[in-house]
Every structure is written in structure tokens, then in C-alpha cells.
C-alpha positions as semicolon CSV with decimal commas, in nm:
position;residue;x (nm);y (nm);z (nm)
1;M;-0,344;3,168;0,629
2;R;-0,460;3,469;0,447
3;L;-0,523;3,450;0,067
4;R;-0,420;3,701;-0,179
5;A;-0,714;3,871;-0,326
6;P;-0,606;3,787;-0,691
7;L;-0,591;3,400;-0,603
8;L;-0,922;3,439;-0,426
9;W;-1,058;3,611;-0,726
10;L;-0,931;3,305;-0,936
11;C;-1,085;3,051;-0,737
12;L;-1,428;3,211;-0,738
13;A;-1,433;3,267;-1,108
14;P;-1,675;3,069;-1,308
15;A;-1,591;2,713;-1,446
16;S;-1,697;2,870;-1,776
17;A;-1,449;3,135;-1,770
18;L;-1,154;2,934;-1,645
19;A;-1,221;2,694;-1,937
20;Q;-1,149;2,967;-2,178
21;I;-0,799;3,047;-2,051
22;Q;-0,508;2,885;-2,263
23;V;-0,142;2,965;-2,230
24;V;-0,025;3,231;-2,475
25;G;0,358;3,305;-2,365
26;D;0,629;3,248;-2,122
27;G;0,783;3,497;-1,867
28;A;0,578;3,784;-1,881
29;C;0,458;3,824;-1,526
30;P;0,603;3,725;-1,188
31;K;0,482;3,411;-1,020
32;F;0,121;3,420;-0,897
33;A;0,032;3,764;-1,050
34;V;-0,300;3,840;-1,177
35;D;-0,409;4,104;-1,424
36;I;-0,776;4,127;-1,374
37;A;-0,855;4,411;-1,598
38;A;-0,678;4,199;-1,894
39;F;-0,855;3,877;-1,767
40;A;-0,493;3,728;-1,783
41;T;-0,315;3,498;-1,501
42;C;0,027;3,357;-1,456
43;D;0,047;2,995;-1,359
44;G;0,429;2,979;-1,236
45;D;0,596;3,179;-1,504
46;R;0,345;3,088;-1,784
47;V;0,094;3,354;-1,874
48;A;-0,261;3,264;-1,974
49;A;-0,535;3,459;-2,159
50;P;-0,897;3,376;-2,276
51;S;-0,897;3,213;-2,627
52;A;-1,021;3,445;-2,904
53;L;-0,936;3,230;-3,201
54;P;-1,230;3,044;-3,399
55;A;-1,200;2,669;-3,439
56;L;-1,013;2,586;-3,746
57;K;-1,224;2,381;-3,988
58;I;-1,027;2,250;-4,291
59;A;-1,176;2,069;-4,588
60;A;-0,880;1,844;-4,655
61;T;-0,810;1,652;-4,978
62;S;-0,857;1,279;-4,905
63;P;-0,503;1,095;-4,960
64;H;-0,670;0,860;-5,185
65;E;-0,721;1,151;-5,443
66;V;-0,378;1,259;-5,433
67;P;-0,121;1,088;-5,683
68;P;0,182;0,928;-5,547
69;H;0,435;1,163;-5,619
70;K;0,238;1,451;-5,439
71;R;0,200;1,248;-5,113
72;T;0,357;1,300;-4,772
73;E;0,447;1,132;-4,476
74;S;0,173;1,299;-4,278
75;D;-0,095;1,276;-4,540
76;L;-0,218;1,633;-4,512
77;Y;-0,343;1,779;-4,821
78;I;-0,583;2,037;-4,941
79;S;-0,664;2,182;-5,276
80;A;-0,592;2,551;-5,407
81;A;-0,954;2,681;-5,353
82;E;-0,923;2,551;-4,991
83;A;-0,614;2,705;-4,943
84;Q;-0,759;3,059;-5,052
85;R;-1,073;2,997;-4,834
86;L;-0,849;2,901;-4,511
87;R;-0,609;3,219;-4,559
88;E;-0,899;3,454;-4,600
89;V;-1,100;3,308;-4,302
90;Y;-0,844;3,204;-4,044
91;A;-0,577;3,456;-4,160
92;G;-0,430;3,503;-3,781
93;Q;-0,391;3,093;-3,772
94;V;-0,306;3,012;-4,114
95;V;0,024;3,062;-4,277
96;L;0,079;3,072;-4,660
97;I;0,447;2,973;-4,786
98;D;0,538;2,993;-5,118
99;I;0,835;2,763;-5,173
100;R;0,892;2,842;-5,566
101;S;1,211;2,985;-5,696
102;R;1,231;3,361;-5,686
103;I;1,260;3,329;-6,080
104;E;0,932;3,178;-6,089
105;A;0,757;3,417;-5,842
106;A;0,907;3,703;-6,054
107;Y;0,785;3,597;-6,376
108;V;0,492;3,391;-6,322
109;G;0,318;3,576;-6,040
110;Q;0,245;3,526;-5,684
111;P;-0,045;3,511;-5,464
112;D;-0,156;3,829;-5,289
113;T;-0,212;3,642;-4,959
114;V;0,150;3,486;-4,955
115;D;0,284;3,541;-4,592
116;I;0,654;3,393;-4,652
117;H;0,841;3,320;-4,961
118;V;1,142;3,052;-4,887
119;P;1,235;2,881;-5,209
120;Y;1,278;2,492;-5,177
121;L;1,471;2,477;-5,496
122;E;1,679;2,758;-5,683
123;P;1,853;2,760;-6,041
124;V;2,188;2,677;-6,046
125;L;2,413;2,970;-6,126
126;P;2,528;3,038;-6,363
127;L;2,193;2,916;-6,526
128;Q;2,206;2,581;-6,699
129;W;1,920;2,416;-6,902
130;S;1,827;2,049;-6,819
131;P;1,728;1,891;-7,168
132;A;1,557;1,612;-6,941
133;S;1,311;1,834;-6,766
134;G;1,285;2,100;-7,024
135;S;1,362;2,380;-6,787
136;L;1,647;2,558;-6,601
137;R;1,871;2,316;-6,373
138;L;1,744;2,341;-6,005
139;Q;1,923;2,270;-5,669
140;R;1,813;2,242;-5,304
141;N;1,823;2,531;-5,078
142;P;2,033;2,395;-4,822
143;T;1,901;2,622;-4,540
144;F;1,541;2,598;-4,630
145;V;1,434;2,449;-4,303
146;Q;1,612;2,690;-4,117
147;E;1,482;3,001;-4,299
148;V;1,113;2,879;-4,273
149;K;1,132;2,834;-3,906
150;A;1,303;3,195;-3,852
151;A;1,024;3,328;-4,075
152;L;0,764;3,164;-3,860
153;A;0,902;3,306;-3,555
154;G;0,891;3,646;-3,671
155;L;0,513;3,653;-3,748
156;D;0,237;3,718;-3,485
157;G;-0,006;3,449;-3,412
158;P;-0,025;3,106;-3,253
159;A;0,306;2,928;-3,154
160;E;0,223;2,632;-3,414
161;P;0,017;2,768;-3,694
162;T;-0,171;2,557;-3,981
163;I;0,117;2,589;-4,254
164;L;0,007;2,592;-4,618
165;L;0,299;2,489;-4,900
166;L;0,260;2,612;-5,232
167;C;0,465;2,542;-5,532
168;R;0,388;2,533;-5,912
169;S;0,169;2,201;-5,913
170;G;0,198;2,022;-5,577
171;Q;0,518;1,797;-5,630
172;R;0,779;2,005;-5,472
173;S;0,565;2,108;-5,178
174;A;0,526;1,746;-5,107
175;I;0,919;1,701;-5,070
176;A;0,919;2,037;-4,866
177;A;0,646;1,924;-4,638
178;D;0,830;1,605;-4,552
179;A;1,158;1,824;-4,459
180;L;0,983;2,042;-4,223
181;A;0,789;1,745;-4,072
182;A;1,130;1,562;-4,029
183;A;1,241;1,902;-3,868
184;G;0,962;1,893;-3,622
185;V;0,758;2,154;-3,795
186;A;0,374;2,059;-3,718
187;H;0,057;2,125;-3,903
188;V;0,209;2,137;-4,259
189;Y;-0,031;2,092;-4,544
190;T;0,067;2,061;-4,914
191;V;-0,166;2,251;-5,167
192;V;-0,182;1,958;-5,403
193;D;-0,265;2,158;-5,737
194;G;-0,023;2,444;-5,651
195;F;0,004;2,795;-5,818
196;E;-0,017;2,692;-6,183
197;G;-0,175;2,349;-6,145
198;D;-0,134;2,020;-6,344
199;I;-0,092;1,999;-6,732
200;G;-0,419;1,927;-6,897
201;P;-0,480;1,750;-7,233
202;G;-0,384;2,069;-7,453
203;G;-0,049;2,092;-7,277
204;R;-0,127;2,378;-7,092
205;R;-0,164;2,437;-6,701
206;D;-0,528;2,526;-6,711
207;V;-0,715;2,232;-6,529
208;N;-0,674;2,344;-6,155
209;G;-0,426;2,531;-5,928
210;W;-0,445;2,858;-5,756
211;K;-0,492;3,081;-6,070
212;V;-0,776;2,857;-6,226
213;A;-0,938;2,823;-5,915
214;G;-0,981;3,233;-5,910
215;G;-0,734;3,307;-5,595
216;R;-0,607;3,675;-5,587
217;W;-0,272;3,709;-5,733
218;Q;-0,004;3,939;-5,877
219;S;0,180;3,938;-6,177
220;R;0,511;3,971;-5,997
221;A;0,655;3,867;-5,644
222;S;0,564;4,080;-5,341
223;P;0,872;4,321;-5,302
224;H;0,880;4,273;-4,914
225;L;0,891;3,907;-4,958
226;T;1,127;3,839;-5,228
227;S;1,484;4,002;-5,234
228;A;1,545;4,185;-5,585
229;S;1,922;4,108;-5,534
230;A;1,861;3,737;-5,536
231;L;1,679;3,748;-5,887
């Protein structure tokens, strides 16, 4: 029985080289094909290639440090400062999602490094004031999960990236994280102090959050992420 040259090469490859192979896609080459120049192989219809991504190291926030109204079922939390670091160091593996309303992003600002903007809550139209909350009345976006999944599918990178959810102060992102986890979206971390942070003794949001931690941001939402017609 004669072995094909590519299969013989694969058998003789060092174990250390074979250990670096990981699955990166389906259906890109015929069964048993081997592209030696690109060091890619096919196992059946699954394409494999050497891993080039660094190991993701996350300084997670302990659940014991998170107040009950900001906790999630998965207990995956990070600070705004850690979210900034992860997005800068692991840009190809970490996706930062702004889930605030378009009005918030337009008038309060948005981090420069946001990858996706899908509001979890949006103002009721026509606009209504809520005396109880002292702000505009909001309603849940019924297609939030579907929009996030579609946006993730359109990004380059790993099939299941680490996801960072950002809202104003960490309460909304906890609810949204549970909604995504229930729909099968994995590795969803909530930024516990959000973009603006918690309210301090002086009645201002100046004790923590993305802005206070020195993260990069701009005064208005990124045009390519937010539809102007929706504001």
C-alpha cells in the first residue's frame, strides 16, 4: 500500500509541531489535503493551522467584590481598567461591546476601542420621563441577542472570543450578560464599573469607571458603530 507524500510528511512531523495545530475552520480544502507551505492540514473536512494567539491572561474581579445587583449567573467580572488593558493587549481575541443606548453614546461619549455597539435598552418613543428613575423611560431591545450574535459573526478572530460588556455603571451589563449566556454565548464578562462609574459621595460619577481609569474615549459615538438615523 503506497502512502501519499503529504500523509508521510504529517506522520514524520515533530510532535512539537503537531501540538501547535488547531482547528480554525471547516470545508476549506478537500479531504486529506495538505498545504505544506502554509503549514495547514485537513483532517476530514476540518482545516487546521498553527496557533499564533497568545494565552489570554485576565485579572478577573472576585464575585465577593461585586454588589448583588451587578452579579451574573456566570460570575465573570472585570474592572474598567482591566477591560482597557485586555482590549489593548489582546485586540484579536477580546471584543468590547457597548450596550448603552444610542443617546448615551452620542451625548456622553464612547471608548475608542469599542468593537460593537448594540443597545440593551433604548428610550421609549416618543420620549417619556420617568420620575421614579429621574431619567428617560427605557425599554428592552427585543432583538439584542440576535444583533450581538450577528455582529460577532461578522468580526475576524476566534470563533468564541472573550466578550466584554460595557454599560454606564455595570448593572445593565449584568442583565445583558445573563441574556447572552442563556442563548449560548460563552466567555461573557461584565465591566463592573462601566463607562461612567458609580455615584460617589458628592453625587457625581467620579469614583471609578472607564473615564476615571484613564481609558481612551471620544465625546460622541463612533459613526461606523451607531446609526445616526436611530438617534
